[in-house]
N, C-alpha and C positions, 0 to 999 in steps of 0.2 A: 523508467516508471511509466505506468499506463494512465492516461488522462482521458476523462470524458468531457467533451464539450457540448453543452446543450444550448444551442443558439440558432434561431430561425433565419437570421440574415445570412444568406449564402456567401456574400463577400467577406463578412467578418469571420465567419466559421472557417472558410477556406484559408484565409490569412493566418488565423491561429493554428489550424492543423498543419500547414506548410511550415510555419515558423517553429513549431514544437517538434515536428519530425526532423527539421534541420538541426535541432539540438538533441536528436536521438531519443525523443520521447515516442511512445506508442500512443496513437490518438484515435478514439472513436468519436463520431459526431452524430447528434440527434437534432432534428429540425423542429421538434415540438416537445412539449412537456411530458406527455403521456409515453412517448417513445423513449425519452431520456430517463424517465422513472423506471421503465422496464429494463433498460440496459444497466442502470445503476444497481438494480436488485439482482440481476443475473450474473454480473461480473464484478471482479475486484479492481478498484481503481486507486491510484495513489492520491489523486485530487480530482474533484469535479468542478468545471467551470460552468456556471449557471447564469444564464440571462433571466431577467424578470418577466418581460413582456413576451410571452410565448403562446402560440396557438394550443388548443385542446386543454392545457393545464399550465397555469402561470408558474413562475419560479418560486414564489412563496409556498404554493401548494406542494410542488415537488420537494422542496426542502423540508417542509413540515411532515410529509408522508415518510421520507427517508428517515428522519429522526424518530418518528413514531414507531418505525419498524426496527429501531435500534441500530440502524446503519450510521456508523460514525465517521465515514470517509470525509476528509476535509473538504469544505465547499467554499469556492471563491465566487461571489456574485459579481457579475459583469454586466453593467446596464447603463443606459443613458439617463435613467431616473436616479439622480444623485442628491435629492433633497434629504435633509436630516431625517424626517419621518420615514422615508423609504429605507434609508440605511438602518435605522433602529428596527423597523419592521422585519427586515431581512435578517439581521442579527438575532432578533428574538425568535425567529423561526428556526434558527439553528445554524445559520451561515457562520463560517469562521473568519471571513474577510470580505471586503467590498472594494471593487475597483470601478470607478465611473468611466464611461465612454465620453470622448475619445481618450485613448490611453497609449502610453509608450510601450512597445513590446518588451523592452528591457525591464520595465517595472513589472509587467506581467510575469516574466521569468523569475524575477527576484521574489515576488510574492509566492509563487509556486514552490520555490526552494524553501522559503520560510515556513510554509504550511507543511511541507514534507518533514522538516526538522521538528516542528511542533508535534506532529503526529507520532514521531518516534518517542519524544519525551513523555507523552501521555500514555504510553503502553504500560501494561501491568508491570509493577516493580519486580515481582518475584514469580518465576515460572517454575513449577515442579512437575517432572515427568519421571515416574518411578523414583529412583534414588538420586536423580540428577536435579540440581537446583541452579537456576540462572537468575542472578540479580541484574536486571536490565539497566538500572540506574548506576549502581557501583561497578557494573561490568565485571562481576565476579562469578565464576562457575565452580561448583563442587559436585563430586559424585561419591556417594557413600561417605560424605564428610570430608573428603580430601580435595584440596583445591587443584584445579586444572588451569594452567596458564595458556592462554590463547592469544594469538596475534589479533590485531584490530579486525582484519578481514575474516579470520576464523570465527571470531565472536559474532560478527554480522551475519555470517552464514548460519551459525547455530541458532541465533535469535530468530531468523527467518523461518527456519524449520520448526522450532519450538513454538512459535506464535501460531503455527498452523498444525498443531499436534494431530497426528493420525491422517492428515490430508497429504496427498502426493503432490509435490511441486515439480513441474517440469523444469528443464534446464534453462529455458528462456525466461520463465518467471523468476527463478533464483537469480539469474544474471541481472535482471531488471532491479530487483530488490537489494541486492548486495553490491553490485558494481554500478548501479544507477546508469548513467550515460556514458561511462568510460569504455574505451576500446579494450576488448579482452580476446585472448586466444580461444579457439573453438572448444578446447578441452579444459578450460580454466576451472569450470565448475567441478568436473570430475576430479581434477587434481586436488582441489581444496577439500572435497568430500573425502578423499583418501587420507589427507593429513588429519582432518577433523576426526575421522573414525578411529585413527590410531590413538588420539588423545582421549576420546570419550569412551570408546568401547574396549580398547586393549586391556586385557587382564580381567575383564568382567564376563561372567558366563552369559548374562542377559545382554544382548545387543540392542541398542536403541535406534541407531541409524540404519534404515532399510533401503535397499535398491529395488525399485520396481522396474524390471528390465523393459526397455523400449518406451518407458514413460518418464521416470525421474526418481526422486528421492522423498523419503518421509522420515519423521522422528516420532516414535510412539513407544509406549510402554508395553511390556508383554501382556499385561492384563487387558489392555485395549485391543491388542492383536487378537486375543482369544475371545473377544466379545464381552469382557467384563468391565463395566465402567464404575 
């Protein structure tokens, strides 16, 4: 999972970055609110760790602008300002959780995992792409009305592709979203794409799973491919 840390204290941001990288997270760091907002808008993150007292733009403003632009990335506010009023203001601005400094790194990890799980729960319940339907809560998949049985990992892979319909996901992005921080073989994504393709596209004239050579994979309907939305 990719995490954005917006924290102006060099010691704290370095500690968080090294700790998360040690847990196999990918980490970007911004030292002021304006830079953090730009990164958050330009990239996809699993969670944003956001300090409140920042130069150029404070954490409340960053959070409010992200939510105003419909960015729903989970936000964990991390700050020395731990009064009730500050916490309420942060949550009202759109933050998902609040962790006061000083903190235990184990608790930070636990809160990141909880926010990641919560983000999955709040995804759209039903995704439709062509004649493919994915019930993300019931974890049920059908195509042309016929149920397709998938393993846990196959479903996670399909959901990752379907949630980004028409967008090409490279292998590293897929690995981060589906396998999170687990060790995987170099060709694991390709192997699972192959088994998923057999279950989703086999026997159907219209193929939904596309290989973009040298880049990655996408899932899209034929109408979208032809430019018809």
